[in-house]
Structures are given as structure tokens and as C-alpha cells.
N, C-alpha and C positions, 0 to 999 in steps of 0.2 A: 891173535895175541895183541896186535896193535889196537884192534877194535876194543878189546877188553880193557887195556890200559887207558885208552881215550875215554871210555865210559866211566871208569873209576876216577880218573882225574877230573872229569866233568862234574861228577857228583860231589867230589871234595871241594872243588871251586864254588859250586852253587851253594854248598853248606857254609863255606867261609863268607861268601857275599851275603847270604841271608843272616848269618850271625853278626856281620858288620853292620848291616842295616838295623837289626834288632838292637844292637848296642848303641848305635847313633840315636835311634828313637828313644831309647831309655834315658840317655844322657840329656836329650832335649826336654823330656818330661820332668826329670829331676830338677833341671834348671828352672823350668817354669813353675814348678811347685815351690821351689826355694824362694823365688821372687814373690810369689803370691802369699807366702806365710812369713816372710822376713819382716821383723819389726824395725822400721826405720823411723827416726825422729827428725822433725823439721825445726828450724829455728823459730822461737816464739818471742815476741816482744815482751821484755820483762815487766813492762808497765800494763800489760793487758790483763783482763779478767774474763772469767767464764762463770755463768750462772747455772746452777744445778737445781732442777725442780723435780721432786720425788713425791710419790704417794706411798704411804706405809700403813701396814696393819700389823697388829700383834696377835699372837695366838700362844696360849700356854706360857705367857711371860711370868716372870717373878712378880709377886704382888707389889714389891717396893720399887719397881722399875717403871718409869713412864715411857710412853711412846716417843716423846721428844728426846729423852735421854738415850734411848736405844738407837734412834735415827742418827743423832749426833755422833754417838760412839761408832756406828757403822761407817759414816762418812769420814770420820777421822782415821779409822783403821785403814780404809781403802785409800786415803790420801797418801799413805806410805808407799803405795804402788806407783805413784806418778810424781811429777815434778812440780805440783801445785800445792799451795797451802790454803786452808780455809781462812778467809779474812772476814771479821765481823761475826755476829751471832747467827745461829740457825734461826730462821724466821718461820713461825707457824702460820700457815695460810688457812687453817681450818679443814675439816673433813679429811684428816689424815694427810694433807698436802703440806710440804715443807719446801723452803727455798734457802739456798746457801750460795755465797759468792766465794770463788777461789781465784788465787793469783799466783803466778801468771796463768794465762789461759793454757789450754791443752791442745797438742797436735792430735791428729786423727788416731795415732797409735795409743797415746795416753787416754784419749776419750774412750776407745774400745776397752782398754784395760780397766779404767775406772768404772765404767758402766757394768762390765762383767762382775767386778768385785762387789759393787753395791747391790747388784741383783742376786748374788749368791748368798746363801745362809752363812754369814760370818758370825753373826751374833744370834744365838738361839732365841726364838720367840718373836722374831720380827721378819716380815717379808716386805721388801722395798722394791718398787718399780721406778725406774728413771723415766720421767715424762719428757724432760728437756735437758739438754746439755749444750748450751750455746752462749755466745757473747751477748751480754745484756744490751738492750736497745737504748 
């Protein structure tokens, strides 16, 4: 009888320990995942700027819409996702490449957010690739 109880208690304790270890590992993994995906912002100098260089192409666009207009509209729409504003005009570089200046600059979280927004199909008929998103030299 004692042997039976000792075996039963041993099994229960081993299951509790295994469950505790599993719970601990799960909590650590959730914590690491939270840190990896948490959007944290850093302080940005309000006088700083960031230059965005994109390449765009249109497909099945409306006849009365130019590529310049669609790129500017996409950049201005995505600007609403971050803490920067476009300053100055959108500059056409030729061959579907455009350049724009934003102020203040963007931290890493805002850069990822802005780039993702610009490269998504927000405006039908235009596909934009971000070539550069960096402080001007």
C-alpha cells in the first residue's frame, strides 16, 4: 500500500513539476515575443529631416491621373501613419523615381510603418517601392 501511494504521489509531483516548467517556458516565450513585436518610439530632434526616395509604376490607372499625382497622394496618405510631414514639393527624378523630404525625421518604428504603408496598395493603380529612407547627406 505504501509503495502504491509513493508511486502515485511521485507521478503527481512529476506532472506538477513538468507543468510548472512548461508554464515557465511559455511565459518566457510570450515575454520575448512581446519585446520583439512591441512598437516603441524614440525621441526625435524636431529640426531633423528624412529623405524618402521611391520608384513607382502605374497599372490600370485612371486616364486623368498622373504617376506624380498618385505617388504624392500615396505618400501623403501614409504620412498620416507617422509623426512626420512632407515639407516641400515631391521631386521627380525621372524613370519613375521620386524624392520627398519629411520633417521631423522618423525613428525605426515609424520608418517601418511608413515603408510598409507606402509599399502596400493604398491607391489603386500604383505600385511604389521605397528605395531609401534616410537622413539627407
